[in-house]
C-alpha positions in Angstrom: 119.7 69.3 72.0 118.2 72.0 74.4 117.6 70.8 77.2 113.8 72.1 78.8 114.9 73.2 82.3 111.3 73.7 83.3 110.4 70.2 83.0 113.6 69.4 84.1 112.9 71.5 87.3 109.4 70.1 87.9 110.2 66.5 87.7 112.9 67.1 90.3 110.7 68.8 92.5 108.3 65.6 92.5 111.1 63.4 93.0 112.2 65.5 96.2 109.4 66.0 97.2 108.7 62.1 97.2 112.0 61.7 98.8 111.1 63.9 101.8 107.9 61.8 102.2 109.6 58.8 102.1 112.3 59.8 104.3 109.8 61.4 107.1 108.0 57.9 106.8 111.1 56.0 107.6 112.6 57.8 110.1 108.9 57.3 112.2 110.2 53.7 112.1 110.1 52.8 115.7 112.6 49.8 114.9 114.6 51.5 112.3 118.6 50.1 113.0 121.6 52.2 112.3 122.4 50.3 109.2 118.8 51.7 107.7 119.6 54.8 108.8 122.7 55.2 107.2 121.4 53.5 103.6 118.8 56.2 103.7 121.4 58.8 104.4 123.6 57.6 101.4 120.7 57.5 99.4 119.7 60.9 100.2 123.4 62.4 99.3 123.6 60.5 96.0 119.6 62.0 95.2 121.7 65.4 96.4 124.9 64.6 94.6 122.5 64.2 91.3 120.6 67.6 91.8 124.2 69.1 92.0 125.1 67.9 88.9 122.0 69.4 87.1 122.8 73.1 88.9 126.0 72.7 87.8 124.8 72.2 84.3 122.5 74.8 84.5 125.6 77.3 85.5 126.9 76.6 82.0 123.7 78.1 80.4 122.0 81.7 80.4 119.3 80.5 82.8 115.8 82.8 83.9 116.4 84.0 87.3 112.9 82.4 88.2 114.4 78.6 87.3 117.4 79.4 89.4 115.2 80.1 92.3 113.2 77.1 91.7 116.3 75.3 91.7 117.7 76.8 95.0 114.6 75.7 96.4 115.0 72.0 95.3 118.6 72.6 96.8 117.2 73.4 99.9 115.1 70.1 100.4 117.9 68.3 99.7 120.2 69.9 102.0 117.4 69.7 104.7 117.2 65.9 103.9 120.5 65.3 104.4 121.0 66.9 107.6 117.7 65.6 108.6 119.1 62.2 107.8 122.6 62.5 109.0 121.2 64.0 112.5 119.2 60.6 113.0 122.2 58.6 112.2 124.0 60.7 114.2 121.8 60.4 117.6 121.4 56.6 117.0 125.3 56.3 117.0 125.4 58.4 120.6 126.1 61.4 118.7 125.5 64.9 119.0 123.4 66.2 116.1 124.3 68.9 113.8 122.9 72.1 114.7 122.7 75.3 112.7 122.7 78.8 114.1 119.3 80.6 113.7 118.9 82.3 110.3 118.5 85.8 111.6 115.2 87.1 109.6 114.5 91.1 108.5 
């Protein structure tokens, strides 16, 4: 059975965007506690790992570059969500947030 990569990526993009909205709203909760932040981080990591498996599956097929770029964009959403939730949890635990050097743009 052939996989409809376009539909798969559209569904995954919609899901990632919904999770991103949910994460943004949850992180704004004033009385968010450490246990809730840790649970949110685990949910994001599970979503990221699921998408990683989709990318691994795509790598086993001859996929069009446009679809690869779309998958990379979705993967970036998961990476940003992971870092954002990890940083919230770290700050709540009194740790320094994870910092990445700024990308050099040309």
